[in-house]
C-alpha positions in Angstrom: -18.9 267.3 302.1 -17.2 264.6 299.9 -19.4 261.8 298.7 -16.9 259.3 300.2 -17.6 260.7 303.7 -21.3 261.1 303.1 -21.5 257.5 302.2 -19.4 256.1 305.2 -21.0 253.0 306.6 -17.9 252.0 308.6 -18.1 250.4 312.0 -15.6 253.1 313.0 -14.3 255.5 312.7 -17.7 256.7 311.4 -18.9 259.7 309.7 -18.9 263.0 311.2 -21.3 265.8 310.3 -20.2 268.2 307.5 -20.5 271.4 309.6 -18.0 269.6 312.1 -15.6 268.6 309.4 -15.4 272.2 308.0 -14.8 273.6 311.4 -12.2 271.0 312.2 -10.5 271.6 308.9 -10.4 275.4 309.6 -8.9 274.7 313.0 -6.2 272.6 311.5 -4.9 276.0 310.0 -6.0 278.5 312.8 -8.4 278.2 315.6 -10.6 281.4 315.4 -9.8 284.0 318.1 -6.3 282.1 318.8 -4.1 282.6 315.7 -2.7 279.1 316.0 -3.3 275.6 314.6 -5.2 273.5 316.9 -2.2 271.0 316.5 -0.1 273.6 318.1 -2.2 274.9 320.9 -1.0 274.0 324.5 -3.0 271.7 326.5 -2.2 273.9 329.4 -3.6 276.8 327.7 -6.7 278.8 328.9 -8.3 278.2 325.7 -8.2 274.2 326.1 -9.4 274.5 329.6 -12.4 276.2 328.3 -12.9 273.6 325.6 -12.9 270.8 328.4 -15.4 272.9 330.5 -17.6 273.6 327.7 -17.7 270.0 326.5 -18.5 268.7 330.1 -21.4 271.1 330.4 -22.8 270.0 327.0 -22.8 266.5 327.8 -24.4 267.2 331.2 -27.0 269.1 329.2 -27.7 266.5 326.7 -28.1 263.7 329.3 -29.6 265.8 332.1 -26.6 264.5 334.1 -26.8 264.3 337.9 -24.3 266.5 339.7 -22.6 263.7 341.3 -21.1 262.4 338.0 -17.5 263.4 337.0 -17.2 263.8 333.2 -13.7 262.6 332.0 -12.0 262.6 328.6 -9.5 259.9 328.6 -7.2 257.9 326.4 -6.8 254.2 325.6 -10.2 253.7 324.2 -12.9 251.3 325.6 -10.0 248.6 325.8 -8.4 250.7 328.6 -11.8 250.7 330.5 -11.9 246.9 330.4 -9.2 246.9 332.8 -9.7 250.2 334.7 -13.3 249.3 335.8 -12.5 246.0 337.6 -9.3 247.4 339.2 -11.5 250.3 340.5 -14.6 248.4 341.6 -14.0 244.8 342.1 -10.3 244.3 342.9 -10.1 242.6 346.4 -13.6 241.9 346.7 -14.8 238.3 347.6 -17.9 238.3 345.5 -17.3 238.2 341.7 -18.5 241.1 339.4 -21.4 240.1 336.9 -20.8 240.3 333.3 -23.2 239.8 330.4 -21.5 238.2 327.4 -23.7 239.4 324.5 -21.1 239.7 321.6 -17.6 240.3 320.5 -16.9 243.3 322.5 -18.5 242.2 325.8 -16.3 239.2 325.3 -13.2 241.3 325.1 -14.1 243.2 328.3 -14.5 239.9 330.0 -11.0 238.6 329.0 -9.4 241.7 330.4 -11.5 241.8 333.6 -10.3 238.3 334.4 -7.0 239.6 334.8 -7.8 242.0 337.4 -10.7 240.7 339.7 -13.0 237.7 340.1 -15.9 237.8 337.6 -19.0 235.8 336.7 -20.4 235.3 333.4 -24.1 236.0 334.1 -25.2 234.9 330.7 -23.5 234.1 327.4 -25.0 234.3 323.8 -22.1 232.0 322.3 -24.3 228.9 322.1 -26.7 230.8 319.9 -24.1 232.5 317.8 -24.8 235.8 319.4 -28.0 236.3 317.4 -30.1 237.6 320.3 -29.9 239.0 323.6 -30.9 237.4 326.9 -34.7 237.6 328.1 -35.0 238.9 331.6 -35.8 235.7 333.0 -32.4 234.3 331.9 -30.7 236.8 334.2 -30.2 235.8 337.8 -28.5 238.8 339.1 -26.4 238.5 342.3 -27.4 241.1 344.9 -23.6 240.9 346.4 -21.8 241.6 343.1 -19.6 244.7 343.2 -21.1 245.7 340.0 -22.8 244.4 336.7 -21.2 245.1 333.4 -22.8 245.0 330.0 -22.4 246.5 326.5 -25.5 248.5 325.3 -24.9 247.8 321.7 -22.9 245.2 320.1 -21.4 246.7 317.0 -20.2 243.4 315.3 -23.4 241.3 315.6 -25.8 244.3 315.4 -27.5 243.8 318.7 -28.9 246.6 321.2 -30.5 246.3 324.5 -33.9 248.4 324.8 -33.9 248.1 328.5 -31.5 248.9 331.4 -30.3 245.7 333.0 -29.6 244.8 336.6 -30.8 245.3 340.2 -30.8 249.1 341.6 -28.8 248.0 344.5 -25.9 247.0 342.3 -23.8 249.4 340.6 -24.3 249.3 336.8 -21.4 249.8 334.4 -22.2 250.0 330.8 -19.9 250.2 327.7 -22.0 252.6 325.4 -19.2 253.0 322.9 -21.5 252.7 319.8 -24.8 254.2 321.0 -23.7 257.0 323.3 -25.5 260.2 322.7 -27.6 258.6 320.0 -30.8 258.7 322.1 -31.7 259.7 325.5 -31.3 257.5 328.5 -31.7 257.6 332.2 -28.0 258.2 333.4 -29.2 258.3 337.0 -29.5 254.4 336.9 -25.7 253.9 336.3 -22.6 254.0 338.4 -20.2 254.3 335.4 -20.6 254.7 331.7 -17.9 254.6 329.1 -17.7 255.3 325.4 -14.8 255.5 323.0 -15.6 258.5 320.5 -15.2 257.0 317.0 -18.7 256.0 316.5 -21.1 258.7 317.3 -19.2 261.6 318.9 -15.9 262.2 317.5 -12.6 260.8 315.9 -10.5 258.1 317.6 -8.2 259.1 320.5 -10.6 260.0 323.3 -13.0 258.2 325.4 -15.8 259.7 327.5 -16.0 258.5 330.9 -19.0 259.3 333.2 -18.3 258.1 336.7 -20.2 258.7 340.0 -18.4 260.3 343.0 -19.3 257.4 345.2 -17.3 255.1 342.9 -14.2 257.4 343.2 -14.6 257.5 346.9 -14.8 253.7 347.4 -11.8 253.0 344.8 -8.7 251.3 346.4 -5.5 252.9 347.2 -2.3 252.2 345.1 -3.6 252.4 341.7 -1.1 253.5 339.0 -1.8 257.2 338.6 -2.8 256.9 335.0 -5.4 254.1 335.7 -7.0 256.0 338.6 -10.1 257.9 337.7 -9.5 260.0 340.8 -6.2 261.3 339.1 -8.1 262.4 336.0 -11.0 263.9 337.8 -8.7 266.0 339.8 -6.7 267.1 336.9 -9.9 267.9 334.8 -8.8 265.4 332.1 -5.4 267.0 331.8 -3.2 264.7 333.8 -0.7 264.0 330.9 -0.9 265.5 327.5 -4.4 264.8 326.2 -5.6 264.5 322.7 -6.5 268.2 322.2 -7.8 267.9 318.6 -9.9 264.8 319.2 -11.4 266.4 322.3 -12.1 269.8 320.3 -14.1 267.6 317.7 -16.3 265.9 320.3 -16.9 269.5 321.5 -18.2 270.5 318.0 -20.3 267.3 317.8 -22.1 268.2 320.9 -22.7 271.7 319.7 -24.2 270.1 316.6 -26.4 267.9 318.7 -27.6 270.7 320.7 -27.9 273.6 318.0 -28.4 271.7 314.7 -30.2 268.5 315.7 -32.0 270.0 318.7 -31.1 267.2 321.4 -31.0 263.6 321.9 -34.9 263.1 321.4 -34.4 264.6 318.0 -31.5 262.4 317.2 -33.2 259.4 318.3 -36.2 260.1 315.9 -33.6 260.5 312.8 -31.8 257.4 314.0 -35.1 255.4 314.1 -35.8 256.6 310.7 -32.7 255.5 309.2 -32.9 251.9 310.8 -36.4 251.5 309.7 -35.6 252.2 306.0 -32.6 249.8 306.2 -34.3 247.1 308.0 -37.4 247.4 305.7 -34.9 246.7 302.8 -33.8 243.4 304.6 -37.4 242.3 305.4 -38.8 243.0 302.0 -36.1 241.1 300.0 -37.9 237.7 300.0 -34.7 236.3 301.9 -32.1 237.7 299.6 -30.9 239.9 302.5 -31.0 238.1 305.9 -30.4 240.0 309.1 -28.2 238.2 311.8 -29.9 239.6 314.8 -33.3 238.6 316.3 -35.9 241.2 315.3 -36.7 242.2 318.8 -32.8 242.8 319.4 -31.9 244.6 316.3 -29.6 247.5 316.7 -30.4 251.2 315.6 -26.8 251.7 315.0 -25.3 248.6 313.3 -27.2 246.6 310.7 -25.4 243.3 310.1 -26.7 241.0 307.3 -25.8 238.2 304.8 -26.6 237.4 301.3 -27.0 233.8 299.6 -23.3 232.8 299.9 -19.9 234.3 300.3 -19.3 234.8 296.5 -22.3 237.0 296.1 -21.4 238.9 299.2 -18.0 239.7 297.8 -19.8 240.6 294.4 -22.0 242.9 296.6 -19.1 244.6 298.5 -17.2 245.2 295.2 -20.1 246.9 293.6 -20.9 248.8 296.6 -17.5 250.1 296.8 -17.6 251.1 293.2 -20.7 253.0 293.6 -19.1 255.1 296.6 -20.4 253.1 299.7 -17.5 252.6 302.0 -17.0 250.4 305.2 -19.8 247.8 304.5 -17.7 244.6 305.0 -18.7 242.7 308.3 -16.4 242.6 311.2 -13.5 240.1 310.6 -14.7 237.8 313.1 -18.1 236.9 311.5 -17.7 238.3 307.9 -21.0 239.2 305.9 -22.1 242.6 305.6 -22.5 245.4 308.1 -24.0 248.9 307.4 -23.3 251.2 310.4 -25.7 254.2 310.7 -24.2 256.4 313.4 -25.5 259.8 314.1 -23.8 261.7 311.4 -24.8 259.3 308.7 -27.8 260.9 306.9 -31.1 259.6 306.0 -30.3 260.4 302.3 -27.3 258.2 302.5 -29.3 255.3 303.9 -31.9 255.8 301.1 -29.1 255.8 298.5 -27.8 252.4 300.1 -31.4 251.0 300.1 -32.0 251.8 296.5 -28.5 250.3 295.7 -29.5 247.1 297.6 -32.6 246.7 295.7 -31.2 247.3 292.3 -28.3 244.7 293.2 -31.0 242.2 294.0 -32.7 242.6 290.8 -29.4 242.2 289.0 -28.2 239.3 290.8 
């Protein structure tokens, strides 16, 4: 694996496991047993139908997914889900859907949902600069809401929920784009989960959607076919030409999680070790590196922090780039530094970044 890929701390697309990259490289030339490049294999072929079936089975196995979930592989990223969810679950309802505004991406989902259905912002972290997540006593849930929507991990601000929000009587919808398959969670408690792939589970171009059958049964008639989950469920994620290559790489990642890592509990242990090493570097720096997120709400996926001033931050980024570390610039909306440590980013890569940070501080 190239050094540049091994030190890819980008917020997305993130690093992919070396074994997956090698298999994907080979498949670009010829898929084993098929005799064609994956870029030329028909999405209507038996081979691709088997890819989708195995991938669905792997996700069910990794999450111990209840049988009443449909597992879909869609296009349009999380952004398309911002509209599909309210169109499916809240359009025409008199009670508004509840949304938690915890950062940049939940804000984007709120903007889009407003175009399709009535919504209520249950809580917003805007007044505190999105530096923390809400305490439970700050969330007054509506028992009449058609659903509750929140983002499990805010990639920009580096915030992550450690608990499941909401009332069991109200369907939960969660954008898990940046922490999906990074640790076990209780899927039983959710009605719909979505995650675009380019953080932990694959390249850009495919979004994993887990949606319960009761959501499909209650969906309104008259939705555009491409924006109707029932269309994609009936077609087994093959309604129109799907991103065959991206879906195949997600399959390879799930095999890696199952066979090489040993499941999501093992993956969670690795991710916790990476985050602990990086946060220790911040906390032991005597204020040279200052984390953005409240300690109790720190993300295990995205570590956002600042140095003492923009000039030294730019010097840090330039030095880091020269040393081979990629993708450390903070999101354009807030600047600063952000180290994304998704599943495939190794502990060795994190240790190398920590050593660089300590050396940079000594030389500053």
